[in-house]
C-alpha positions, 0 to 999 in steps of 0.5 A: 638055246643059241643067241647070236649078237651081230653089228648092223653097221660098220662095226664099233656099234658097242657089241662088247658092252652088249655081250657083257650085259647079256652074258649074265644070263647065259652059260657060254660065250662063243666068238665065231669069226674075225681076229685081233683086228677086232676091238670090244670095249667093256667098262666094269666098276669104272675099269675099262677092258679092251678085248681083241680075241677073248670074248668079253664074257670072260669078266664073269667068274662062272662063264665059259668062253670059246674061241671058235674055228672061224676065228684067226688067232694071233698067239702074241695078241692072245697071250697079251690079253691073257696076261692083262686079264690075269694081272687084273685078277681075272682067272682065264684057265679052265674058263677059256677053250680054243678050237683045234681047227682055228687058224693061226696068224704068224709074222709073215701074215702081218708083214704081207698084210702091210706090204700088200696094202701099200702096193695097192696104190689107189686100191689101198684098203686101209687094213689094220695090218694085223694079218687077218686077211692074209691068214684067211687067204692062206686058209682058203689057199690050203696052206694055213696052219691050224691050232692043232698043227701049231701045237704039234712041233713036227707038223708045225715045222713042216707046214711052216716050211711049205708056207714060207717057201711061197711067202719068201719068193714073194718077199724076195722076188716081188716085194724086195724084202728080206726073207723069213727063217722058218727056224727063227719063227719056230723058236720064237713061237715055242712058248706060245705053242706050249702055253696054248695047249691047255686051252685047246679042245674040239669046240664044235663037239663041246658046244653041241654037247652043251647045247643038248644039255640045255646050256645057253650060248651067246655067239659073238661076232666081230666087226659089222654087217657092212664089213662082211666079205659077201654083203659089205661095201666090197672091197672095203670089208673084212675077210670073213662073215660077221653076219648071223649065218657066219655063226654056224660055220664059225662054231660048227653048229646047226642053224636049227640051234639058233633061237634068237638074233640080236642086232646092235646099232649105234644111235648114229653111224661110224666107220674106220678106214676107207670105203663109202659112207653116205651119211658121213658128216665132214664138218664141225658136227661130225667132229663134235660127235667124234669128240663126245662119243670118244670115237677112236678105234679100240684096236688101232686108235684111228679116229672114226668117221662119224655120220647120221644114222643110216636107216637103209643099211640097218634095215638091210642088215635086219633082212639078211641077218633075220634080226629079232630085236635091236639094241640101240647104243650111245644114245647119250652122245646125241644129247645137246644136238639141236637137230638130229637126222636119219638117212631114209633113202638115197638119190642118184642121177635124180632117181630115188633109191630105197634099198642098199645098193651093191653098186659101189659107184652108186653108194659112193656118190649118192645123195642122202634123203634125210628125215629130221627130229628135234634134239634134247638137252637133258642128261640121259646117262642116269635114266633107268626107265624108257618113259623117263627119257626126254620126249624128243629122245623117244621120238627119235627111237620110235622114228628109227623103229619105223624106218628099220621095221625092227623093235628096239628092246634095249637102249644104252646110255653109257659105257657101264653095264647099269647104263642100259634101259630095258624097254 
């Protein structure tokens, strides 16, 4: 059985905690897309762990973690994480497998990412600068370097020279930057090539064999539905497919193997960087949400834009992902708000729109139609049962269910594993 966990908004929904919570009852946790631009935060025994590449299930002693072929891997970031985990007493070796055909992020990818975004002018995307988009660009341009190429010194040098032949022309002739030396990069990355070898296997073959044996797999995406390259708020999107369908391509498993799809939705909405955000709150209420919710990017530290829950986008996320159930996170952050709004539609040129519009002109300039519920003042961070939640909190949850048409089965009321209500 394979369960896929996806974000239903613009990322930062709390997937890291949800994966960590669900991982107790599975055998393998597998990451299927994205790169070191992702940031999953997990709190265990009051200690905070931030993951960028390694699945958050690594915190369990007897679980196997897989980085699939759909992920782009920055060796520097990867081994920083491994070192951090080992210093925290968490053994990674023999618990982590890395796909042979995942692609490698190298220095020129990061440099190009930063330069290109600067040169876009008004079309600036506000990327993390981690080289994710440029690594995927090379993958599809067929000049990428896979893990299996990276660990073979002859193949790595050959492919590195081919890639830099093209990149250095851009750096020198167009961007007026210094060219990069393939020999220097080869030498700098020698230690990573040697260290990564012990983790590298054919992960698609491994996963399919383990599934046939009856092992349970939890497939973990990075980012969220509306950062998806095809279905997100293009061009303000990531360079891969965080939606549930991406799990098949990013892990090399058949859609027939997926038995459940769980969506994660924050009880309000946040977004990092640029792009349309209809329910964004730009006054002191938005600032209050940011402060109480500690809404700062786990990867970049950038303050997140905050707004009310948008039921239209979460409903659409449910449709394209085939979501079976929703985990609602950060409900505790809304404690103390007198009134809480839910976006239930948009209005553009006096026309009501009840569906997510791909037209960015409409989505960037629409007016939101809100429903409103009364808030609550009670501290819910220690509540263990759904019926013990304040009546207004339950009304809010049920109103969201009504608008998105998907059952909310779990509610997170804090960052720790035990701050989760099963419904």
